[in-house]
PANU-368812 format. One line per 4 residues: number of its first residue (from 1); for each residue x, y, z of N, C-alpha, C, O, CB. Coordinates in steps of 0.001 Angstrom, whole numbers, plus 500000, padded with zeros to 6 digits. Glycine has a CB too. Layout:
<sites>
NUM	X,Y,Z,X,Y,Z,X,Y,Z,X,Y,Z,X,Y,Z | ...
</sites>
This chain:
<sites>
1	158152,367298,238070,158657,368644,238248,160021,368619,238907,160303,367795,239778,157686,369474,239069 | 160841,369525,238478,162186,369630,239038,162130,370416,240338,161583,371518,240385,163157,370303,238033 | 162692,369852,241378,162728,370543,242667,164160,370835,243051,165029,369970,242943,162039,369709,243764 | 164406,372045,243494,165740,372427,243948,165956,372052,245415,167078,372096,245921,165955,373929,243752
5	164880,371690,246077,164986,371341,247488,164182,370065,247751,163389,369638,246912,164485,372510,248390 | 164390,369480,248892,163676,368252,249245,162533,368542,250211,161826,367624,250625,164638,367231,249860 | 162349,369786,250567,161350,370139,251566,159979,370314,250936,159854,370784,249806,161755,371409,252295 | 158961,369932,251682,157592,370158,251231,157129,371553,251646,156359,372193,250930,156644,369079,251803
9	157595,372022,252795,157211,373333,253316,158444,374209,253511,159487,373737,253963,156443,373186,254646 | 158316,375486,253167,159396,376448,253372,158814,377742,253929,157615,377998,253819,160167,376714,252047 | 159672,378543,254519,159274,379875,254956,159407,380820,253767,160013,380476,252752,160140,380363,256169 | 158838,382005,253903,158851,382953,252790,160259,383233,252267,160491,383188,251059,158204,384249,253215
13	161188,383519,253159,162541,383893,252734,163207,382766,251954,163798,382997,250899,163399,384265,253948 | 163111,381550,252474,163726,380403,251806,163063,380127,250458,163744,379810,249483,163640,379160,252697 | 161749,380246,250403,161033,380030,249149,161429,381036,248089,161601,380681,246923,159544,380096,249380 | 161574,382290,248488,161993,383331,247545,163368,383014,246969,163608,383224,245780,162012,384709,248232
17	164260,382513,247799,165601,382134,247324,165528,380936,246380,166184,380927,245338,166525,381809,248516 | 164744,379937,246734,164630,378728,245921,164095,379051,244527,164592,378527,243530,163718,377706,246610 | 163082,379915,244464,162434,380215,243190,162965,381488,242531,162380,381978,241565,160950,380339,243395 | 164062,382018,243048,164765,383165,242457,163846,384354,242209,163769,384872,241095,165418,382755,241155
21	163154,384777,243254,162305,385965,243157,162382,386726,244470,162848,386197,245479,160831,385583,242823 | 161926,387961,244451,161952,388731,245693,160904,388158,246655,159941,387510,246243,161689,390253,245418 | 161118,388414,247919,160251,387826,248942,158814,388307,248823,157885,387525,249020,160781,388149,250323 | 158616,389580,248504,157246,390093,248414,156474,389428,247268,155284,389148,247407,157263,391618,248221
25	157135,389178,246155,156491,388504,245019,156160,387058,245388,155082,386562,245061,157406,388546,243761 | 157084,386385,246067,156839,385006,246491,155652,384941,247449,154795,384067,247316,158095,384413,247160 | 155597,385853,248403,154485,385894,249362,153158,386079,248639,152186,385375,248913,154691,387029,250385 | 153128,387031,247715,151900,387322,246971,151443,386090,246183,150270,385720,246228,152117,388520,246016
29	152369,385461,245465,152014,384296,244653,151601,383108,245524,150684,382368,245168,153189,383902,243756 | 152270,382924,246655,151931,381824,247560,150514,381990,248097,149773,381015,248224,152935,381751,248725 | 150145,383219,248408,148783,383492,248892,147762,383266,247786,146699,382694,248027,148674,384935,249423 | 148083,383717,246566,147186,383504,245425,146999,382012,245145,145918,381573,244753,147733,384211,244173
33	148068,381244,245352,148026,379800,245105,147310,379048,246223,147035,377854,246106,149439,379256,244944 | 147013,379764,247308,146423,379142,248497,147332,378030,249038,146877,376952,249420,145022,378574,248168 | 148629,378338,249054,149647,377389,249502,150209,377762,250869,151207,377188,251305,150775,377312,248485 | 149577,378721,251551,150096,379243,252815,149423,378557,254002,148201,378412,254047,149889,380767,252894
37	150238,378144,254947,149772,377526,256188,150260,378405,257327,151445,378732,257386,150289,376037,256341 | 149370,378796,258232,149759,379646,259345,149512,378919,260660,148400,378475,260948,148991,380982,259309 | 150570,378810,261444,150513,378178,262756,150994,379204,263773,152198,379384,263959,151379,376862,262808 | 150062,379869,264424,150380,380996,265302,151146,382043,264491,150593,382629,263561,151214,380528,266549
41	152420,382283,264836,153211,383273,264088,154081,382626,263011,154756,383329,262259,154093,384069,265045 | 154074,381326,262931,154863,380612,261929,154061,380483,260643,152930,379995,260648,155284,379218,262449 | 154657,380924,259544,153999,380820,258243,154841,379932,257341,156042,380152,257181,153788,382225,257600 | 154200,378924,256752,154879,377999,255846,154158,377964,254512,152950,378190,254436,154954,376583,256455
45	154917,377677,253455,154355,377573,252117,154574,376154,251618,155683,375623,251690,154994,378616,251148 | 153507,375544,251111,153572,374200,250545,154152,374311,249137,153524,374896,248254,152156,373514,250526 | 155340,373757,248921,156035,373873,247631,155297,373146,246512,155319,373602,245368,157452,373323,247748 | 154652,372040,246812,153922,371299,245776,152777,372133,245209,152592,372203,243994,153379,369976,246343
49	152014,372760,246091,150898,373606,245655,151430,374830,244916,150887,375226,243885,150030,374040,246864 | 152497,375426,245449,153072,376609,244817,153578,376296,243410,153347,377075,242485,154211,377165,245673 | 154258,375178,243241,154794,374819,241923,153681,374540,240927,153801,374899,239755,155707,373600,242032 | 152605,373910,241365,151472,373660,240468,150880,374993,240007,150510,375143,238842,150385,372791,241174
53	150794,375952,240917,150297,377285,240564,151260,377984,239614,150835,378614,238646,150088,378138,241828 | 152534,377874,239887,153551,378512,239050,153490,377986,237615,153726,378742,236673,154952,378280,239639 | 153184,376731,237443,153079,376123,236110,151966,376746,235273,152006,376672,234045,152841,374627,236237 | 150976,377357,235919,149887,377982,235149,150372,379217,234400,149667,379711,233520,148724,378360,236076
57	151551,379726,234723,152121,380896,234067,153049,380516,232908,153651,381391,232285,152878,381735,235080 | 153162,379246,232625,154056,378769,231569,153603,379280,230207,152421,379211,229871,154117,377234,231565 | 154538,379785,229436,154244,380253,228082,154312,379068,227124,155288,378319,227124,155236,381378,227645 | 153295,378907,226328,153319,377849,225311,153326,378534,223950,152396,379255,223587,152084,376863,225456
61	154383,378291,223223,154534,378958,221927,154488,377967,220799,154599,378350,219635,155832,379740,221869
</sites>
């Protein structure tokens, strides 16, 4: 998979920028993918899990 970043974990805002989507959509998809890690008030998203989930939306024609 092609990665635009070298990080395994990102915050919501950074993830939304990396994947070119609004922050609310990124948050929703990250939660659906079960890629969210919460440490007190710090929330991180695992990019590997998120990308695997994102691939399930691929159109095959």
